[in-house]
N, C-alpha and C positions, 0 to 999 in steps of 0.2 A: 637614594630612592630607587626602587625596582623599575624595570622598563614598563611593567604593567601599570604601576602606580603613576608613572609619567603619562602613559597613554590615557589613563582614566581621569587625569586631572582636568578640570574644566578649562577651556580655552579663554573664557571670559568669566569674571566674578565681580558682581556688584556687592559691596560690603557696606551696609548701613548708609546707603546713598540717599541724600536729600537734595532737593532743588527748590529754591524760591527766587522769584524775580523781583519781589518788592520787599523782601526781608521779613515778611509776615506770613503770607499764604504759601503753603508748601504744595508745589505742583507735583512733586514726587516725594513720597513719605517713606523713609527707612526701608529702602529697597535692598533686599538680599536675594540675589538671583545668580545661579550658576548656569552657564551655557556650555554644553558638552561639545568636544571637538567633533566636527563632522555632522552636527545635527542641523535641522531646519527648524528654527524657533520663530514663531510669529507672535508679535505683540499686538493684541487685538483690543479694541475698546472704542467708545464714542469719542467725539471731539472733546478735547480738554481733559482727557482721562490720565494723561502723563506718558502715553506710549511713545509719541514722537520726541518729547523731551528726553526720554530715556535713550532713544537711538542717537540723538544729537550729542548727548554727553559721552556716549561710547565713541562716536566719531571724532569728538574733540571740538565741535562747533559750539558747545555749551559747557560751562564748567560746573561741577557739582558744588553745592553750597556746603555740604558735609559728607563725610564718608570717602571711600576710595573705590576706584574701578581698576581691576587687574586684567591685563591681557598677557596670556601665556605666563602667568604667575608674577609678572612685573607690574608695579603701579604705573599708571599712565596719565595721572592728573596733570603733570607738568610737561607731558610730551605733546608737541604741536600736532595738528591733524595730519600734515603731510609726512610725518615721521612715524605714524602708527602702523603703516603698512596695511591699511584697510581699504577695500574696494567699496565704492558707493554708487548706487543707482537711484535716481530721483524720478518723481512723477513727470517733470517737465523735460526729462532726458539730459539737460545741461550739456548738450553737444555744442562745440564751437562752430557757429554758422559759417565763418569765413574759411574754415579748414575742410579738407576732404575727409572722407571716412578714414583713410590710411593715416592722415595727419592727426586726427582725433585719437586714434588708437596708439599712435607713436608717442603722443605727448607724455603720458605717465611714465613711459620708459626713458624718454629723453631727460626728464627731471631726475631720474635715478641713475643717470650716467651710463646707460647701456650702449653698446656698440651699434653701429649702423646695421651690421649683418644680423645681430641678435634681434634688433627692432623689426627688421623685415621678416625674419623667420617667425617671430611671435605674432606679428600682425597677420600674416598668412594663416597661422594656426587658429587664432581666435575667430577670424572671418569664416573659416571652414566649420568651426565649432557651432556657430550660430547660423550656418547654412546660407551665408551671403558672400561666397568667395569672389564673386565678380563685381562687387560694389565698392571696392576700395577707392576708386577715383571720383566717386560721386560726392556731392555736398549734402548736408542734412536736408536742405530744402528740396532735394530731388528724391527723397525717400518718403515712403508712406509712414504713418504713425507706428505701425508694427515693426517696420524695418528700423526706424530710428530707435525704438526701444531695444531691439536686438543689438544694435551697435552700442547703445549705452551699457547693456549687460556685458558685451565683449570688452569694452574699455575697462570695466570694473575687474575683469578677469585677466587682462593681458599681462599684468606683472606678477601673476601667480600668488595672490594674497591668500593667507590662511582664513581670512574672515571677510565676508561681503555683507554690507548693510543695504537694505532696499526699503525706501520710504515711499509707500503708496505707488509703486512703479507702474501699475497697470490702470490707474485711475482715469487716464485720459482716453482709454481705448473703448471701442464698442464691445458689446457683450460677447459676440462670437470670437473676435480677436483676443479679447481678454482671457477667455477660456483656453484658447490655443496657446497663449503665452504662459498661462499657469502651468500647462503640461510641459512646455519646453524648458521653463526655468527649473521645474522639479526634475526633469530628465537630466539637465546639466548638473544639478546638485548631486544627484545619485551617481553620475558618471565620474565627476571630478572629486567627490568626497570633501568638498569645501564646507565650511561652516557658514550658514546664512541666518541673519537676523532680519526679519521681514516685518514691516509695519503696515497694518491695514485696519479699516473699520468694517470691512466686508466679511461677515462671518462665513459665508459659503466659500470664499477664497481661502480663508484660514483653515477650514476643515479639509479642503481639497489638497492643500500643499504641505501641511506642517507635520513634523514629527511630534512636536509639543506646541501648545498654545498657552501664552500667559494673558489672561483676561484682566485688563486694567479698568479701574473706575476710581475717581477721586484720588488719583495719585498712588493707588495701592493695587497690588496683584490680588485679585479676588479668588482666582484659582489657576493653578499651573498643572496641566494634564495633557494627555494624548487627545486627539480629536474625538475618538469614540467615548473615552471616559468623560470628557467635557459635555458631550451631547447627552449621553445616557445617564450620567450621574452628576448633575450640577450640585455644587455644595452650598449654594445660597440663592436667594430669590433673584439677585441681580443677574447672576450667570444664567439661571433658568430662563429669565426674560430675554436676555441679550442673544443667547445662542439658540437659533431655531424658533419655530412657532410652538407655543404651548398654551393649554388652557390653565387659567389662574383662578383658583377657587379659594375664597377666604372663609375662615371659620375659627372655631375655638377648640383647643385640645380637650377632649373629654376623657381620654384614657391613654396612658403610655404603657406598653407591654414590654416585658423583658426580652422578647425575641426580636426587637428592633422595629416593631410595628406600633401603630397608634390608631385611635379612633378619633375622628374630627367631626364635630357638628357644624355644618354649614349655617350661614345666616338664614337660609331658607328652612332650617330645622332638619334637613336630611343628614344622615350619618354616612361617612366614608371611611373605609379602612385604607391606610397608607403606610408607606415606609417612613419611620421616624428618623429624619436625617439631621435637622438642626432645630428640632422643636424644643420648647421649654417644658414647664410643668403643666399639670392639669389646670385648666382655666385660662391659659395664656393663648393669645392670638397666633395664628399660623397661616401660611400661604401654601396651598397645594398646587403642585406643578404636574401636568399630565400632557404628554405629547399627543397630538391629534391622530397620529397613525397607530397609536397603541390602543385605541378604542375599537371594540368590535360591535358590528351591527348584528342584531338577532343572535346573541350568544347562546350557547348550549346551557340549559338550566343546570345550576349547581357548579358550573365550571369556573366562574369568576366571583371574586369577593364583593364586587360592587356592580349592582344591576339597577338600571333606572329606565323609566319610560320618558320619551322625549317627543317633541313635535318638530318636523322639518320646516325651517323658516326659509331656507335658500339652498339651491343646488347649483354648483358651478362646475361645468365640464372642463377638465384640464388635460384631456388626453389619456394619460396613464392612470389618473385617479379622479374621483369626484370630491370636490371640497364642499362639505355639507355643514351648514350652520343650523343648529338646533336650539330649541328652548329645553333646558334640562335643569332640574333642581333649582329653579328660580333664576337661572342664567340664560339670557336670550341669545348669547353669542358663543355658545359652546361649539367648537369646531371638531369635526371628524373627517379624516382623510380615508376614503374608501377606494381600494384598488379597483380598477376598471376591469370587471370580469362578468361572466354570465351570472344570472340570479339577482340582478339589481333592477329588473324591469319595474318592480312595484314601488320604487322610491320616487316620490314626487312632493312638491311643496304642499305643506298642510298635512301630510301623512303622519300617522303615529308610528313610532318605531321603538324597539327596545334596544338598549345599548349596555355595554359592560366593559370593565377593565380590571386587571389584577391589582392587588395592593402593592406589588413590587414595582409596577409602572407608575404609581402615583406617589410623589415625594413630598413629604411635609417639611417645609423650610421655614426660615425666619420670616416674620411678618414685615413686609416692605413698607 
């Protein structure tokens, strides 16, 4: 095999992997997933979707019911967790409370038989890496939540693993610290070139940190895409609902055109032109997905395919934008996000406004 082929081979491969706890219900169904060397892949989904079980099978804490997992092209189903060479970071940090920071960091190296000199050198290096070089003699109880999480990350990196798994690692932190740690983990990933598999149910966190995101639901990957592809072009109604805010309009397919567009008649009788993504035939039900920031207020006549009159029901000031709830086409909860700029003085609750959007921004999906 050529050096390029070796470099391009996935570091992790799930091949027809299934998991059942009771022998009947599949928590993970026929998972086929390749994880590229050096990428930051996030497993995203609601509780019970299969994302954490997938991570635990890769770590070795759960066994697959069927199929095989490969790490660097070698099957690992029979390899115990401590011999897989994988770093782990948990939500509860999992630091040993009776040990100092230095002792916590030394532990993974001691079980691997490293010399005292190498342990000291690596411990100093990772403490500097997470910007806590003077904290080696403290115990976990003497650290803040953010500091403990940094030490947990340092411990996962101290033995130079090729792969690091992170299970909801920032879930216990407050919003500001969480956002800071997102940046720091991403910066470490880019600097070290390690492969990270990250589990979260927080969509904003996934969009911020990931190279690719696998959206799980009911034990299956619904879509595997880059963050922008996932947000801009969801492939089914579940992904559209789960990733970001969107207006959901139900209707019936009235016409499917050869150029990838369709006409949908809403239950109110109004017609909308949309991109035909996963629609069926004429007469079948569909769900339209439209992001609130894609809707224009007072659009230029003839510029957009869909133009409607609406009534403002609620205005919420959010600093950089106004979150506006309107009654439009029989929907009392139609949301529009309006950038905060001059020319909005006439907007008020009860006012009539004209809105519009393009057919490319409105996606016709499967009926949920």
